[in-house]
GUKOLZA-892261 format. One record per residue (C-alpha): residue in one letter; x, y, z. Coordinates in steps of 0.2 Angstrom, whole numbers, plus 2048, in hexadecimal, padded with zeros to 3 digits. Layout:
<recs>
AXYZ ...
</recs>
This chain:
<recs>
M8E61BE54A R8D41BE550 A8D91BC562 A8E51CA561 A8D91D6559 I8CB1D2565 Y8D71D4574 G8DC1E556D T8CA1EB56B L8C61E557D A8D61ED584 A8D11FE57D L8C01FC586 A8C91FA596 L8CE20C596 T8BC211598 A8B220359E T8AB2035B0 G8A61F55BC V89C1F25CC A8A11FE5DA P8A51F85EB A8981FE5F7 S8A4209600 S8AA2125F0 S8A22215E7 P8A22215D4 G8B122D5D3 D8BC2245DF P8CD21E5D9 P8CA20D5E0 L8BB20B5D5 R8C42115C6 R8D22055C8 Q8C61F75CB G8BC1FB5BC A8CC1FB5B1 R8D21EB5B8 E8C11E35B5 A8C11E95A3 A8D21E35A0 G8CE1D25A7 A8BF1D159C A8C91D558D R8D61C8591 A8C81BB595 A8C01BF584 A8D01BE57A E8D41AD582 A8C21A757E A8C31AD56C A8D31A356A T8CC193572 G8BB19456B I8AE186570 D8B017456E W89E16F569 K89915E56E K88A153571 C88015A580 P881150591 A871147595 V86E1525A4 E86A161598 Q85C15758F L86215F57E D862152570 A86C15455F P86E15F555 V87016A565 Q88216B56A C88A17057B G89A177580 K8A318158E V8AB19258F T8B819659C V8B61A75A6 P8BF1AE5B5 V8B71AE5C6 D8BE1BF5C9 Y8C01CB5BA T8CD1D55C3 E8D81C55C4 P8D51BD5B2 G8E31B15B5 G8DC1AA5C5 R8CE19E5C9 K8C31995BB I8B21925B8 R8AA18A5A9 L8991905A2 T88F183599 V889188588 S87C18157B R87A184569 G86D18055B R87318554A A86919153F T85D187534 G85C193525 P867195516 A87919A519 A8771AB510 D8691B051D R8731AB52D Q8781B8539 G8821AF546 P87F1AB558 L8701B2562 L8731B0575 Y8651AF581 N8631B1594 P8511AE59B G8541B75AB G8531B25BD P8601B45C3 G8621A25C5 S85A19C5B5 S8631935A7 G862197594 M86918658F P858180587 F85818F57B P85E18556C V84E17B56B F84218A56C G84118A559 T83B178558 M832177568 L829187569 G82918C556 G82119D552 V82D1AC553 W83B1A1559 K83A19554A K83C1A553F L84A1AC548 N85319B549 R85419B536 A8601AA537 Y8691A7548 D872199551 F868199561 V875199570 G870196581 Y87B195591 A87A1935A4 P8801A35AC R88E1A15BA G8881965C8 V87918F5BF G87717D5BA R8871765B5 S8901875B4 A89A1855C4 P8891825CE L88618C5DD T87D1865ED C87B18D5FE R87417E607 G87116C603 S8621685F8 K85B15D606 K85816D610 A84F175602 G83C175606 R831166600 G82316E609 P817171610 T81B183616 R81019061D S80F1A2616 P8041AB623 R7FA1BA61C E8001C562A P8101BE631 S8121BF644 A8221C564D A8271B3650 F8251AE63E K82F1BD639 R83D1B8645 K83D1A763E M83E1AD62C R84D1B9631 K8561AA639 Q8531A0629 A85A1AE61E A8691B1629 A86D19E628 Y86B19E616 A8771AD614 R8841A461F G882194615 C88619E605 A8961A560D K89B195614 R89918B604 Q89F1985F8 G8AC1A3601 D8B21B25F7 R8AA1AB5E7 L89A1B45ED D8A21C55E8 H8A21C05D6 Y8901BD5D1 T88B1CE5CD T8811D35BD P8901DC5B6 D89A1CC5B9 N88D1C35AF A88E1D15A1 R8A11CE5A0 D89D1BB59E L8911BF590 D8A01C8587 V8AB1B9589 L89D1AE582 R89C1BA573 A8AF1B8570 A8AF1A5572 L8A11A4565 G8AC1AE559 S8A11BD557 R8A71CE556 R8971D555C L8891CE567 N8781C9563 Y86E1C7573 L85D1C557A G85A1C758D A84A1C5596 S8461CB5A8 W8571CB5B1 G85F1C75A1 S8591D859B Y8641E05A9 V8731D55A4 G8701DD592 S86F1EF598 V87E1ED5A2 Y8871E5593 A8821F3588 T88A1FF595 L89A1F6597 F89C1F0585 P8921FC579 G89D1F956B H89B1E656C V8881E7569 R8801E1558 R86E1DD55D L8681DF56F V8561DA574 L8501DE586 D8401D558A S8361D959A V8421E65A0 V84A1E85B1 D84B1FA5B7 P85E1FD5B8 S85D20D5C3 P86B20A5D0 D85F20F5DE K8532015D8 I8601F35D8 W8591E85E1 Y8501EC5F1 Q8451F95EA S8421EF5DA N83B1E15E4 L8301EC5EE D8291F45DE Q8251E25D8 N8181DF5E5 P80A1EC5E0 A80D1E65CE F80B1D45D3 E7FB1D95DD R7F41E15CD R7F71D25C3 W7F01C65D0 H7E01D15CF D7E01CF5BC W7E01BC5BE K7D21BD5CB S7C81C85C0 W7CA1BD5B1 V7C51AE5BC A7B51B75C2 E7B11BB5B0 H7B01A85AD H7A71A45BD S79B1995B3 R7AA18E5AE Y7B418E5BF R7A71925CC L7B519B5D6 G7AC1AC5D9 R7A21B95CF N7AE1C75D3 A7C11C85D8 R7BD1C95EA A7B31B95EA V7C11B15E0 Q7CD1B75EE R7C31AF5FB T7C319F5F2 F7D619F5F1 D7D71A4603 R7CD195608 A7D818A5FE R7E7192606 D7E018F617 A7DC17D613 V7ED17860E D7F417F61E R7E8176628 R7EB16661F P7F9166612 V7F615C602 G8021515F9 G809146607 S8051365FE V81213A5F1 G81F1425FC R81C1545F6 Y81215F600 V8091705FD G80617D60A S80118F608 K813194603 E8131875F5 L80218C5F0 L80719F5EE A81719A5E5 G80D1905D8 F80019D5D6 L80D1AA5D2 D80D1A35C1 V7FD1AB5BD A8051BC5C0 Y8131B85B4 D80A1B05A5 D7F81B159F R7FA1A0598 A7F91995AA W7E91A15AE A7DD1935A8 G7E71855B0 Y7E818C5C1 A7D61915C1 A7D117F5BC A7DC1785CA L7D51835D7 A7C417E5D1 D7C816C5D3 F7CF16F5E4 R7BF1775EA R7B61685E4 G7C115D5EE D7CE1575E1 P7DF15E5E6 Q7E91555D9 P7E91615CB L7EE16F5D7 M7FC1635DD G8021615CB L8041745CA V80B17A5DB A81316B5E4 P82616B5E4 K82D1615D6 R8341505D8 G8471515D7 G8461645D6 A84D1695E7 A85F16A5E0 M85A1745D1 A84F1805DC E85D1825E9 N86A1865DB A85E1935D3 N85B19B5E4 A86D19C5E8 V8721A45D8 Y8631B05DA N8691B65EB A87C1B65E6 V8781C25D7 Q86B1CD5E0 C8741CE5F1 S8841D25E9 D87E1DF5DC A87A1ED5E9 R8781F15FB W8691EB604 P8621F1614 R8691E8623 A85C1EE630 W84D1E3632 S8431F2637 R8441F9625 W83F1E861D D8311E662A R82A1F8627 D82B1F8614 N8231E7612 T8161E961F A8101F9617 L8101F1606 A8071E160B R7F81EB610 R7F51F05FE A7FE1E25F5 P7FC1D2600 F7FE1C55F2 N8111C45F1 T8181D15FC W81E1C660B E8231B8600 N82E1C45F6 A8361CB606 W83A1B960C M8421B55FC N84E1C45FC L8511C560F P8621BC60E C8691CC606 A8661D4617 Y8731C861E W87E1C660F R8911C3613 G8981C6602 R89C1D75FB Q88D1E25F6 S8911ED5E8 R88B1FD5E0 P8801FA5D0 L8872005C0 D87F2105BA V8782095A9 G87821559B T87F21958A G881229580 P87B22E56F G884223562 E88D21756E L88120956B P87820255C A86520155C V85E1F756B L84D1EF56C L8431EF57C L8331E557F A8271E858E S8151E6593 T80D1F359E R8061E75AB D8151DC5AD A8171D85BF A8291D15C1 T8311E05B7 P8251EF5B8 Y8231F95A8 T82C2085B0 G83C1FE5AF A83B1FD59C V83821059B E8472135A6 T85220859B W84B21058B K851221592 R86221B597 L867211587 S86821F57A G85F21A56A S85620B571 S84520756B L836202576 V8281F7571 T81A1F757D E80D1EA57F R7FF1F5586 G7F41EC592 G7FE1DC592 G8051D45A1 T80E1C459C H8201C45A2 G82A1C2592 V8221CB583 A82B1C1575 D8221B256E G8101B6572 N80B1C756B A80B1C7558 C80E1DA557 A81D1DA562 D8241CA55A R8231D4549 H82E1E1551 L83A1D4558 T83D1CB548 A83F1DC53E Y84C1E154A L8561D054C L8541CC539 D8561DD531 G85C1E953F K84C1F353D T8441FB54C P83320454D G83C215551 R83C21B563 A82C212568 A81E207563 E80E20056B C8061EF569 A7F51EA56F A7F51DD57D R7F31CB578 P7E11C4579 A7DB1BE58B P7DD1AC58E K7CE1A058A P7C7197599 G7CA184599 Y7D21765A3 H7E417659C 
</recs>
C-alpha cells in the first residue's frame, strides 16, 4: 500500500513538474513540456519502486572507512528519467542512527556537501567525530550521507586515466602568454573529448535536476513521506531545484552557502563572479598575516605578504619541491593549496606558518599542505569529471575563446589570485560534446513550500552572498540567517548564533522570521597548526 500511495502522489506531481530545457527550446515549447512531464513521471515511477524495495543496510565496505555502527547500502535510480525502465545506476548510501530517545527521533536527514564531485558518505560520523551542533542534531535524526551519481562508488565517472592526472609540478603564470593559452585550450578540448569517448550519452544525465530527482528517490527508499535535507554549496542548488520540482515533499530544508540559482548565472557568470570574491578573501588572509608579522615575519602589510608569496611562487617554478617523495609542487599546486585560506578561516594559521617555514628554507610543512596526495589521483580525477559533467550539462557555455579570453583578462587585472585557474578548470565546457541544457527557473509561490532555512556569510568567496539573497527572494517564505562579516564557506558548525538557528529549525521547525543576523565568528588566533 505504501508504494502505491507514494506512486499516486508523485504521479499527480507529473502533471505540473518541469525539468531541464534543451538549449534549443524556450520555456513554452511543446517539446519542453513533454520532456518535463516524462521526467516527472519517470521520477514518480523510480520513487515508487525505491519505496517498495527500501535499502538493504549492511556493514560498510572497507573503502568507505566507515566503521560500525554506521551502515551502508545502495539505491537504484534511472540513468535517464524519461526512460525509467531503461539503464540504471546504483547510488551508495550511508546511515548513522539517531542516538537520542525514540520519542525524540525525526527520521533521516540527508546531506550533500557540494562540489559537484564531493561525497556525503562520511556524514554519519559527524556527530561523533566533530561533535558540537552535529552531535545535538544526531540525537534526533538518522544522519544519511550519499555519493551523488558519478561520485565514488555511485557508477564512478572518469574522463581520463588517473595516470594522466597531474602529479605536478605545473606552472600557473600570472599573465599567461598566447602560447600558454593555446596549450590550455588544447588540454580542455582533449578532456571534453575524453569525457564523450568514455561516457557517451550518459553525459546528458548529470544535470542538477537529475540529481534532485535522485534525492527524491533516496527519500522514498528511506521510507520518508517528506524530505529532511541539508545541502551546502552546490548541494544548496540541488536543494533549491528540489524545492521547485517537489515542493510538497519538503519537511525541513537547509541551504548553507547558497548558490545563486538565476538562470543567467548558471554557470559561466557564476564562476566569473567568484573571482572578485576570492580576491577579497585572499586580501582578508594577507591582512590577518600582516597583523601577526611578529609571529610569521611575512610582511607588515598585505602588499608585503603578497610579495613574499610571489617569491615562493617563483621559487617553486624555478625549482619544484618534493621530488624526493615523487610528488611535486609548482605554482599551480601552490595556488590550489592556498585557495583553502579563502574557503575557511581555520586554515589561515597553518598556511601562514608553512609559508614562513618555506621562507626560512624548510619546504616540508608546505609540501604537507599543497602537494598532490599519495593515491589521490583517481579520486581527484573522479571529482573533476563529475564537476565538469554537472556544470557543463546544466547550461549553455560560451563556445568562442575570444569571449573567455576577454572576460578573464579583464577580471585578472583586478582579481589575479584565482581568475585564470578558475578559467582553466571550467574551460572543458567550451568544448563539451554532451547536451547543454537550460537551467531550471528556481522558485515557489506563497504557500507551496514549508519554511526553509538559508545560511550565508557576507564574505563567502565560493558562493557570494548575493546568491543567498536571490534564493531567499525566489523561495517564498524562506528565512535567511546572515553571518555578517564572516567568510568561511559553510556556516553551520562554527558560528554559535547560526547554529542556534539551525538547531531551532531542524529540531522544532522554528525560523527567526524572514531574516536574522549573526556576528562573524572570532578571527583565528596565530599559531603553527
